[in-house]
C-alpha positions in Angstrom: 12.5 23.3 -8.5 14.6 20.5 -10.1 13.3 17.2 -11.4 14.1 15.3 -8.2 12.2 17.7 -6.1 9.3 17.5 -8.4 9.3 13.7 -8.2 9.5 14.0 -4.4 6.4 16.2 -4.3 4.6 13.8 -6.7 5.5 10.8 -4.5 4.1 12.5 -1.4 0.9 13.8 -3.0 0.0 10.5 -4.9 1.0 8.2 -2.0 -1.0 10.1 0.6 -3.9 10.2 -1.9 -3.7 6.4 -2.2 -3.5 6.0 1.6 -6.6 8.3 2.1 -8.7 5.7 0.2 -8.8 3.8 3.4 -11.1 6.6 4.8 -13.9 4.9 2.8 -13.7 1.8 5.1 -13.4 4.1 8.1 -16.5 6.0 7.1 -18.3 2.7 6.5 -17.4 1.3 9.9 -18.5 4.5 11.7 -21.8 4.6 9.8 -22.7 1.0 10.4 -21.0 0.7 13.8 -19.6 -2.5 12.4 -16.5 -3.8 10.7 -18.5 -6.3 8.6 -17.4 -6.5 4.9 -14.2 -4.6 5.7 -10.9 -6.5 5.2 -8.5 -6.3 8.1 -5.3 -7.8 6.7 -4.7 -5.0 4.2 -4.5 -2.5 7.1 -1.9 -4.7 8.8 0.2 -5.5 5.8 0.2 -1.8 4.6 1.2 -0.7 8.1 4.0 -3.3 8.2 5.2 -2.2 4.8 5.1 1.5 5.8 7.1 0.9 9.0 9.7 -1.1 7.0 10.2 1.7 4.5 10.2 4.2 7.3 13.1 2.4 8.9 14.8 2.2 5.5 14.2 5.9 4.9 15.6 6.8 8.3 18.8 4.8 7.7 19.2 6.3 4.2 18.3 9.8 5.5 15.7 10.2 2.8 13.2 12.9 3.9 10.6 11.9 1.3 10.5 8.2 2.4 10.4 9.2 6.0 7.5 11.7 5.7 5.4 9.5 3.4 5.8 6.3 5.4 5.5 8.0 8.9 2.2 9.5 7.7 1.1 6.3 6.2 1.9 4.3 9.3 -0.1 6.7 11.5 -3.1 6.4 9.1 -2.9 2.6 9.1 -2.7 2.5 12.9 -5.9 4.7 13.1 -7.6 2.3 10.7 -6.5 -0.7 12.7 -7.8 0.8 16.0 -11.1 1.6 14.4 -11.4 -1.9 13.1 -10.5 -3.5 16.5 -13.2 -1.3 18.1 -16.0 -2.2 15.7 -15.2 -5.8 14.8 -17.0 -8.7 16.3 -14.0 -11.0 15.8 -11.8 -9.2 18.3 -9.8 -12.2 19.4 -8.7 -13.1 15.8 -7.9 -9.5 14.9 -5.9 -8.9 18.1 -3.9 -12.1 17.5 -3.1 -10.9 14.0 -2.1 -7.6 15.4 0.1 -9.2 18.0 1.8 -11.3 15.3 2.5 -8.1 13.3 4.0 -6.4 16.4 6.2 -9.5 17.1 7.4 -9.5 13.5 8.3 -5.8 13.8 10.3 -6.4 17.0 12.1 -9.4 15.6 12.9 -7.6 12.4 14.2 -4.5 14.3 16.3 -6.7 16.6 17.8 -8.6 13.6 18.8 -5.4 11.7 20.0 -3.7 14.8 22.0 -6.5 16.3 22.8 -9.2 13.7 23.6 -6.9 10.8 26.5 -4.5 10.8 25.6 -0.8 10.3 26.3 0.7 6.9 25.7 -0.5 3.4 25.1 -4.1 4.4 22.3 -3.2 6.7 20.8 -0.8 4.2 21.0 -3.4 1.4 19.4 -6.2 3.4 16.6 -4.0 4.7 16.0 -2.7 1.2 15.8 -6.2 -0.1 13.3 -7.3 2.5 11.1 -4.2 2.0 11.2 -4.7 -1.8 10.1 -8.3 -1.6 7.3 -7.4 0.8 6.1 -4.5 -1.5 6.2 -6.7 -4.6 4.1 -9.4 -2.8 1.5 -6.7 -1.9 1.3 -5.6 -5.5 0.9 -9.1 -6.8 -1.5 -10.4 -4.1 -4.6 -9.2 -6.0 -3.8 -11.2 -9.1 -6.3 -14.0 -8.0 -9.0 -11.3 -7.9 -8.1 -10.2 -11.4 -8.4 -13.8 -12.7 -11.8 -14.0 -11.1 -12.8 -10.7 -12.8 -11.7 -12.1 -16.2 -13.8 -15.2 -15.5 -16.9 -13.3 -14.5 -16.3 -10.4 -17.0 -17.4 -8.0 -14.3 -15.3 -5.1 -12.8 -17.7 -4.3 -10.0 -15.2 -5.3 -7.3 -12.5 -3.0 -8.7 -12.1 0.6 -7.7 -11.2 2.9 -10.7 -10.1 5.8 -8.6 -7.9 3.5 -6.5 -6.4 2.0 -9.7 -5.6 5.5 -10.9 -4.0 6.4 -7.5 -2.0 3.2 -7.5 -0.7 3.8 -11.0 0.4 7.4 -10.3 2.0 6.4 -7.0 3.9 3.4 -8.5 5.0 5.5 -11.5 6.3 8.4 -9.3 8.2 6.1 -6.9 9.7 4.2 -9.9 11.0 7.4 -11.4 12.1 8.6 -8.0 14.1 5.4 -7.4 15.5 5.6 -10.9 16.6 9.2 -10.4 18.3 8.2 -7.1 19.7 5.1 -8.7 18.1 3.2 -5.8 16.9 -0.1 -7.2 15.3 -1.1 -3.9 12.8 1.8 -4.4 12.5 1.5 -8.2 12.1 -2.3 -8.8 9.3 -3.1 -6.3 7.1 -0.3 -7.6 7.3 -1.6 -11.2 4.7 -4.4 -10.6 2.3 -1.7 -9.3 2.5 -0.1 -12.8 1.9 -3.4 -14.5 -1.0 -4.5 -12.4 -2.6 -1.0 -12.7 -2.3 -1.3 -16.5 -4.0 -4.7 -16.4 -6.8 -3.1 -14.4 -7.2 -0.3 -16.9 -7.5 -2.9 -19.6 -10.1 -4.8 -17.6 -12.1 -1.6 -17.2 -11.9 -0.8 -20.9 -12.7 -4.4 -21.9 -15.5 -5.3 -19.5 -17.3 -2.0 -18.8 -20.8 -1.8 -20.3 -21.4 0.4 -23.3 -24.2 2.3 -21.4 -22.8 4.4 -18.6 -26.1 5.2 -16.7 -24.5 3.6 -13.7 -20.8 3.0 -13.0 -20.0 -0.7 -13.4 -17.0 -0.4 -11.1 -16.6 0.3 -7.4 -16.3 4.0 -6.4 -14.4 5.5 -3.5 -16.6 7.6 -1.3 -15.1 9.9 1.3 
């Protein structure tokens, strides 16, 4: 197995592991028969991100991108359906879902009709996917500032931080190996934000470890 194949396997394993953390919310909804205290927008944005990269992987004929993001899209759709079933705010959630579907159709129409096939189409789609991925990685920065203010890491998940770091690092190396900056660059912020989280865990975790001070993932 060469280095690229090894990176491909790492990307698949680590990314699917990160996606599976959503099973915690699914289990919580089933147990409580409610979607209370479960955030809906991360499901939508992750699904939109997966579908964008799935399209990019299809155009690029990259099997790793296609497999990971097809699986991720299906998982996110399952999470969305569960949320829509259990939530009390169905109207708002359905409207947000409709907006996402409209964005997908408009995006697909633009890249299929307005942009010529080939390198230009791949470059524009890669740029859009990259910007969206970077915005997803940077969106929790406000929470990190709040954690610094309160000096408490209870709202952070240490296993999810580890999964995010390994996923971002593997995709960054994969993109570097392929010399595809649209894959490499947007995953770099994931490494940086994960390292910031690790520092917060190290700095704000209590000396006594009778009880974890951070949020655990339960599956």
